[in-house]
N, C-alpha and C positions, 0 to 999 in steps of 0.2 A: 583252184580249178584252174590250172595254167594249162593252156592247150598250144604249145608252141607248134607240133607237129601238126596242125590242122591244115588242109588244104587253103592255097591263096585265095584271097577275094581283091579285088581292085578297087582303089580310093579314086574314084573317076573326076573327081574335080581337080586335087592338085597333086596326090601322091598315092601311091600303094599302101593300103593300111599293113598289108602282108607280103611278104614276097616268099615264093617255093624254095630259093635255098637263102640261106641266112651265113653271113660272111664276119657274124658277131665275134668278135675275140673274146675267148672263154675268159670270165672274170671269177677272181678268186672267191672263195665261199666267205662269207661274213667273219668267221673265225681267223681268217688270214688276212683281211682287208682291214687298214688301220682307220677306225671310226671313232667318234666322241659317243661315248654311252648315251644312248636316248634318254634315260631319265636324267642324267646330269646336265643334257642339253636343255631338256624340259625346264628344269629347276632355274637354268640361265635365263630362259624366256621369263621366267615368272618374276626373278629379278628386274626384268626392263619394266615390267607392269610397276614395279615396287619404285622405280626410278620416277614414274609419272607422277607418284603420290608425293615423292621428295621434292620435285621440280617446283619451284617456288613459282616460275611465270605460268602456271596452270593456275586455272582459277579453283579457290578453295574447296568448293565444293564438288568440285571433278576430282581433286586429289583425294578427299573423302571417299569418293566413288571407287577410284583407283586401289585404296584401301580393301574396300568391300571386296573388288573383283580379284586383287591378289589372294585374300582368303577363301574365296568360293573356288578361284582355281586350285589351291592347295588340299581343300578338303576333298576333292574330286581326284587328284593325284595320288592322295592316300588310299581313296577308297577304291581306285583301279591299279595303279601302278605299283604302288607300296604291298598292296594286297597281292596282287601277281608274282611279286618278287618273293614274297613270304611263302607263297603256296610253292615254290618252285623250290625252296629249301626244304619243304614238309616231303615233297616227291622226290628229290635229289637228282633231277633231270630238269635240263632247260626244254624250252618250247620255242615253237617257229616266231611266235609273237615276241619274241624277245630277241635282242642282239648280243645281249652282254652273257659269257659264260661263267662269270662268278657273282652269284646275286647277293651273297654275303658282303662282297665287297663294296658293292655297289650300295646296300642298303648302310653300311657303315659311313659311307660317303654322303647318300643323302641326309642322313642324322644330323652330320656335321654342318652341312651347307643349310640345313632348315634350321638348325639354333642359332646359327649367324643370321641367316634372315630373319628371324624373330626377334633379334634384338634389334635389328635395322627397322623391322615393323615399328617396334614401341618406342625407338627414339624419333621416327618421323610422326608417330600419334602424339607424341609428347609435343613435337613443337607445332603440330596443326591444333592441339587444345589451345597453345598460347596465341595463336593467330585467330583462334575464334573468339577469344576473351576480347582481342583488339578491335573485332569486328562487332563487339556486345553481344556474343553468342557464348551462352554458358552452359557446359554440360554438368549440371548438380549430383550432387552425391545424396545419399540418406543423411549424410551427416552437416550438409550445407543448406538447410531449408531454413527461410523464414517462417514465422508464425503462420501467415496466409499458407504459405505453399505446403506447409506440415498438414494444415486443415484439409486443404485441397487433394495430397496425396493419400492419406487416409480414406477419404470420402470416395475417391476412386479406386483405391483398393477393395473398398466395401462393396460398391457397386459394380465394379468390372473384373476384379482379380480373383476375389474370395473363392466364387464357386467355380474357379476353372483350375484351381491346383488342389492338388492331394498330397500334403507332407508325408512322407515315409520314414517311420522311425527304424532304420536300416538293421541296428543292431538286434531288434527283437524279430527279425524275417528270416525264417530259416534258410531260403532260397532268395538270393541277394536279387534283388529287381534288375529287370532288363532296362538298361540305359539306351534309349534310341539315338540312332545316329540321325545328325543335323540337328540335333537338339542341343540346349545347354541348361546346366542343373547348378542349383546353388546348393553346396556342401556347407551344412550348419552344424556348429557345434553350440551345444546348449549347457549353461553351467549356471554358478550363482556365485555374485560376488564374494562372500563368505566361504565358499568353496566346502559348504556344510552338504553336499550331494555331489555324486560322482556325475562328471559331464557325460552328454548323450550325443550321438550323432544323428542327424536327419538331411534328407534330399529332397528338394522340391524342383521340379521341372518347370522352368520358365515356358509359359503358354504363348510362345512369338507366332504360332500358327495359327492362333485365335485373335490375340490383343498385339497391337503396334507395339513395335520394340522402343519408339520414341515417343514420350509424352510431352508436349508443352505445356509448361508452368505458368501460374500467373506470373508476371512481370513487371518491372518498373518501365516506366517510358523509356523507350529507345534503346530497351534491351529484349533478348530473347533467352529465357531459362528452358532447358530441357532437361528430363530425368530419363532414364531407361528402365525399362520395365523391372529388370531385377533388383535396382534399387527401390523402386515402389514397395517391392517384396522385402527387401531388407529391412527397410524402415518400419515395415508392417510385423515383423517376427515376433515382438512381444504381444500383439494382439492374437496371431496365429498360435502361440504355445502357451496362451495366459494360463490355462487349467493344469499346467505342468509345475508351475511354480518355480520358473528358471526367470533371473532378472539378468542375465549377461549372455550376448549373443555375438558369436562371430561367423561370417558366411563369405564364402569365396566360390566362384565359377569354374567349374570343370566340364570338360567335353571328352566324348568318346568318338572317335570315326572309326567304322567297320568297313570289312571286305564288302564292296558292291558289285563285283564280277559275276555277269551272268553267262554260265558255261553251258549254253545252249545250242550253240551253231552245229555240234557234231551230233548233236542227239534227236535222231528223226523218228523215234519208237512212240511218241506220244505226240499231240497235236500240237502245234506252234502256240496256239494261244495260251494252251494247257502250261506250256512251259514257261511263257511270258510271265503268268500269272502266278507259279511257283518262284519262279526266279525273284519276284517283287516282295513276295513273301519272306522268301530265304534271307533278300536283304536285309530286313530288319534284324534278321537272327545273324548276321555275319559275326566272323571273328574279329576283335578289336585290332586295329591296326596301328592306333596312335591314341594316346592319351594325353590332353592338353590340360592345363590347370594353372592356377594363380600361384605365384611364384611366393606368395605371404600366406599360402594356406596353412591351416594347423597342421604340424607336422604327423603328429598321432592320428589324424584324419586321413591324410594322404597316405598314409601306411597302412591303416584299415582298409581303405577302397582300394589299392593296390593288390592287397591280399584277397579280398574278396571277388576283383575282376579278374584274379589269375594273370597280372601282370607283372614284369619283371623289368630291370633296366634295360633289358635289350629291345623294349616294346616301344621304341618311340616315344618316351616320356618327354613331353615338351613344357618345359616351365615359362609362364609368360606374364603380361600384365594383368591388369584387374577385369580387362572386356576381352569376351571371346565371341567367337561366331560373328566375325567382323563381315560378313557375306549380307548381313544386314544393313551394313550403312551404305550398300549401293542403293538404297532407299532412304536415305538420311533425309531430314525434311528441308527441302530447298527453299520453301517460303521465307524461311528467317534470313536469308540472304538477300543484300540487294543487287549484288552483281549477278550478270548470267554470262555465260560463255558464248562468243560470236553468235549472237541474236540476229545479225545480219545473214548467217548461212543456214539458210532454210532449203528442204528439197524443193525443187522446181520440176513443172512438168517437161518433158521433153520437147523442143520446139516444133517438131513434126506431129505432135500431138494436141499442142497448146490450144490450137483452135481447130481442131478435127470434130465432125460429128459421127463417124465411127473409125474406131481403131483396128477393126479387122480390114476396113478399105484401106489405109495406110499400109498396113504390113503387105497386102495384098500387091501394093505398088512397089515397095522397095523393103531391104532389110535394114532395121533398126536397132541399134544398142541401147540399151539404158546402161546408165552407171549410178548403182545404188551407194551411199544415201543421198549423193548430190541428185540425182534424178528421183522423182517422187514415184513410191510403189504403188500409187493410185492407177497409173496406167495397166498395170496388170490386172487389178481389180475390175477395173473400166472394161478392159478386154473379157473377163469371163462374165460380166453383169451383160455386156452386150450379148455374148454368146448365149446365155440364159434366156433371153426375150427374143432374140432373134428367130422369127419363123421358120426360116431357112435352114437354121443349123439342126442338126441331126443327132450329132454325138460332141463329148468332149472327152479326153482321156488326160489324166496328170498325176503326176506323182507327188507324195507328201513324204517328209522327213520328220520336220519339226514345225509344228503349226502354231499360231498364236492363240493364246488363252481363248479370246473371242473373236476367232477366225470370220474375216470378212470372205476370205478364199469358200471356205465352208459354206457361208451364207449362199454364195453366188452358185456354187454347186447345186445345191440343195433345190434353191428356185429355178435352176435349169430341168431338175428332174420333174419338178411341179407343171413346168411348161412344157413335159414331154420329150423331152432330150434323153438320149441313154447316155450316162456319165460313169466313168469309171475311175476309180481312184486306187493306185498303187502305194499302200500305206503300209511304211516300214513300222512296225510294231517294235522291234529292237533298237530303236533310237536311242541311246543312253540318257538313262534319267528321264525320258520322255514316255516310257513305256506306258505307264498307268493312264498318262493324258491320251496316248494314241488309241489305247483301248477303249476309252470311252468314245472318241472319234467315231472309231469304227463302229460302235451300237448305234451312234447316232445316224451316222451317214446310211449304214444298211435300214434302218427305221424308217428313212425317208427314200428308199430305192434305190439308192448308190451301188453300183457293184464295186465291192471292196476287194482288192487282191492283198493279200497279207504278207508276200516275201516269199524267199526261196529259202530251203533248208540250207545252213551254209553259206549263205550270200546275204549281204544286205543291199536294199536298193537304197543307193546313194545319189543316182542320177536324178537332175532336176529337169522335168520334160512336161512339154504339154502339147497336143496336138487338139486342133478344133477342126470338125467336118462340117461343111455345109453343101446343102444342095440347091442349085438353080436351075431350074427347069430339067433339062437332061444331064446337067453338067456339075459335077462334084469338085469342089475347090476347097483347099485346106491350108490352115495356117498355124502356128503355133511358136513355141519358144524353148531355148536350152539356156539354162542359168547356171551360175557357179555356186549361188546359195540358195537357203531354203526358201520356201514360198511363204514368208513369214512377214506380215506387215508391220510388225512390231521392232523385231531384229533389222528388217530393212533400213530404220533409220538411225542404224549406228554400224551395221557390217557394211565394209566395202566390197561389192560384187560386181558382177557383169551379166547383164541378160542379154542374148540375141533373140529378137522378135522376126520371125521368117516365115515367107511362103514358099520356099526353094522346095522344088520338088523332090531333089535327091535328098535333102535333109528330111523333109516330112515323111519320104518314102522309109528312111532308117527310123525315123522315130515310130513309125507305125510296126516296122518289124519288131521293134526292142517292144514295144506293147504286147504284141503278139507272142514273145517270147514269154514275157511276164504272165500273159492270161493261159497260155499252155500249160495245162496239170505237169507234164512231164519236163517242161523248160528244156525243149531239145536246142543244143546248143547250135545246130544247123541253121535254126532262125537267125541267129546272130551271125553266121559266117554270110549271109545274104547281105549284110550291111557294106554299102559302097562308098559310103562318106563319111561316116562317124565311127572313129576309133571306140570300141566297147570293152570295158572290163565286165568277166574276166578273160575275154575270148582275144581280141586285139590290141588292147591298150597298151602292154608293155612292150610287146615286139616292134610296135608303131614308132613310140616312143625310143626306144633304142636306135630303130633305123635313122632317126632324124639326127640321134646324136652321132651316129656313125658317119652320116653323109659330111656332118661338119668336120670330123676327125680327117676324113678324107681330102675336103676342101682344105684343110690347113698343112697336110702332108704335100700336096699339090700346089701350095702357095697361093691359095684363091680365096684366100680370108673368111677361114670357118669361124662363124660365131654364134652366141645363141644366150637369149635373156629368158630367164626361168623365174616365175614367181608363184609361191605356194604358201600354204599354212605351215606344211611340214616335209621333212626330207630325210627321210630314215632306210630307204629300202636298199639294201647293199648290192644287189646288183645294178641298180643304176647309179650308185653313189661310185661302185666301180668304173662304169662308163664315163662317167663326169670326171675321175681321175685320169682315165685314159686320153681323154679331151685335151685336158687341162697339160697333159706329157706333151702332147702333139702340138701345143701353143693356140689351142682353139681360145677365142675370146670369151670367157664364161662371166655373165653377170646375174647375179642372183639376188632376189628379194624374198627373206623367208622370214614370216613372222614369229614362227613358233621354234619347234624340234628342228636343229639342223646339225645332222650326224657326221657330216662331210668336213674334212680339212680343207682348209682353202689356201694353204700355203705348203710349199715342198719345194726343196731344193733343186730336186731332180726333174722338176716340171719346166717347160719352157716358158709358161705363162700360168701365174697365180689364178686362183679365183676370186672375183670380187662380190662379196656378200653382205648383204646388209639385212637388219631389222627394222621395220617401222612399227613404233609403238604410238599411237598418239589418241586423239580424241573417237576417231572411229576406229574399228576393229578390221584389219585388213586381212580379208576372208578369201579375195578373188585366186582364180588358178590363170595364169597367162604363160602361155609358151610361144616365144618367136625365136626360129630359126634360120640363118642365113646372115650374109652379110647386108649391109644398107643396100636398097635400092631393090633387094632381091629375097626380103625376108617372107616366110610364110608364118603364119599368125594361127593361134588356136588358144580357144579359151577351154574350160574343163571342171567337172565336179569334183577332180581327184586330185589328192597330193600323190608325191612318190613316196608311198608308203607300201608295206608287204599287202596290210588290209585291203588298200584301194586298188590294188593293182592284181590281186588274186583273190580277194574275198568279197568283193561287193559288184555290183551293176552300176559301173560309173560310164559315163559318157565325155567324149571330147569332140568338140565342133571347129571346124574350119572357119574362118573369117574370110570370106571372099570379095565384098565391098571395099574397093580401094579406099574409100573415105572412113570407113569403121576402121580398116586396117590403120591407117594413119592415126585416126585417134587414139587407139589401144598403144600405137608405138610412142605417140607423145605422152600420154600417162605414164608408160613406163619411164620415159626418159625423164619426165618430172621427179618420179618417185626414186629414180637410180642419182638423180642430182641434187636430193635434199640432204641437206646439213643442219637441220635443226632437232628434229624428231629420228635420224636413222641412227644404229647402232652398228659397228663394224662386228661382223662375225669372223673372228679368227680363231685360231687352233685353241687358243686358251679360253676362249668365250668370255673375254673380260667386259664386255657391253660397253666399251668404250664409244663416246660419241662421234660419230662422223663429223670433222669440222674443217674448214677451208676458209682462206682468206677474202673470197668472194662475198657476193650477196646472200644474206640467208635466204634461205628456201626450206619453207615448212609444206612439205609435198601435199598433205590435204587440202592446205588454203589455197595452195598454186593450182590444184586440180579444179576445187570449186571455181575459181576464176577463170581458168581454161573454158571450162565447160559453159559457165555463166556467159563470157563472151560470146561464145558460139550460139548462145540462146540469142542474143539480141543482134547478132551480125547475120542470122539466118534469114 
């Protein structure tokens, strides 16, 4: 929903959001613009995650967690992106959501890169296993158990596992059983040592959704022995199949990844909730897009499984090592380790709130910015709790995209309703892979009396907003916040985000206008046209950012020092990339911190100045979006909920906010300067996406540690 011809509105704090006339230079369409394929760039990002797992300076349990993150990322990539490419091949045409014209070529390159990364993954895991042994932590297989451990495993199987598995004799089943996405299976070959009977095949789903993947075994003093759930089952195979008369068993893990895309945005003929529920059900039946298997699997079993699943050599068949579904390793038992990573770096309360009796009172007096996970997310919880019990508060309005499983945000909102407040929650049901959870939240919130807004056909609500209205006598006062990250107390401990708490009347007025837009059944775009301070997608965000880039191009042309610093998760929008190329061509000083996808080339002989771009992958996930335009001393600073991607700028409700307070501006500029000077965890984003570490001869700067020190010093100097 791009509205480039809409009437102008005034951005009365710093700059106009829109102009009547645009001097934008026409940018070449995506097919003529030289860019790095989105999916190839994403795989390069996941390779950076793998680099963290390989980095011996990272604590061992963190390296194991990074292997889990890599695996989980790759699963989602196949469910969504590879599935999309495969559907593009079926229909024979491209879609707006993809930048590449040749999905078959992209798929071939993906397959090659994934195979290489899988080899690197296996190499890293072998090294980590050796290091675990040095730490006296041993992952035992079913073949390496002492007598006490064998007794323990068999007892555990009988008491916990047996009733949670159903072996399937797949050769005798006419319709091959549906193999669930996100699950792993043991493919079992049953035979006799004397070959007196024909071997048979069976499948057993590993019940990791019910039982822990890791079981601590009885161990020697000073040692920790762990066995995986699938190896408990492997050990127990003679007991599972005892009545068949087999005495020889081999078993290997297999895994199917399925198409998970929800194609619902353009279907408005049925209710949104019905579409979501149907999409979740359909996801379980999606077409396989990847088949991962133990490279040592019995060849006859592999051939049989491929035939029954309807797979061919073109269907992303990925041979791997013994263990799969490494996403579970994000929850590897850390109590077996004596080391801990950075115990001194704990989130702390922002100094302005450290001894405050009222969060709202502080915000009414001045803008405050929280930087997660350095600052504690408890301040947001405290704000909502205070609003819930304050007799003068009349209403709370808030957006929700991904909530924590046991959300204290929800608890505060429910308590607010019980205390007579009007509470409105704009709950995005289409938050990918959180749809089922959000449907449950919808039911609970509505049962408690919360007014729940469930989204807009064709637009996801991705903005992170809150406004609290308070009545004191005849006077109404309001405060709220705009954040770059989700209102999720769990992820706020590891996601790097910024949140501006404010009572600025212009900002609050625009937040109210956005909620009016969300609450209006017709979703009249004119409501967003009235916003005077906040650029909002899908109305004014794209033209606003284009105008900022064009101003810096003009400054460069007139020798006034055009400059910009951009931090995002992903950069893939062809129009915005085209404007960045034009800026580089004119000599604008462009510095970027892009965590994930970066489709922009950063070097070109025809440019006056190359683009400086880095990606930071470290202990915390860099999730914030920050935009600084202008030369030093004249910068205009913004934070936003959106990346420069087509979906964010045109197909989502997103918000950017100007940072007006000079001290907060300086704080953000200092933080960005630290990240751009980092030379430990920063990788250079070049044209070849080689992921070379940024290194120099100066002081080693690990930006996340330096930012913690910077904010912590401010804590004690305030």
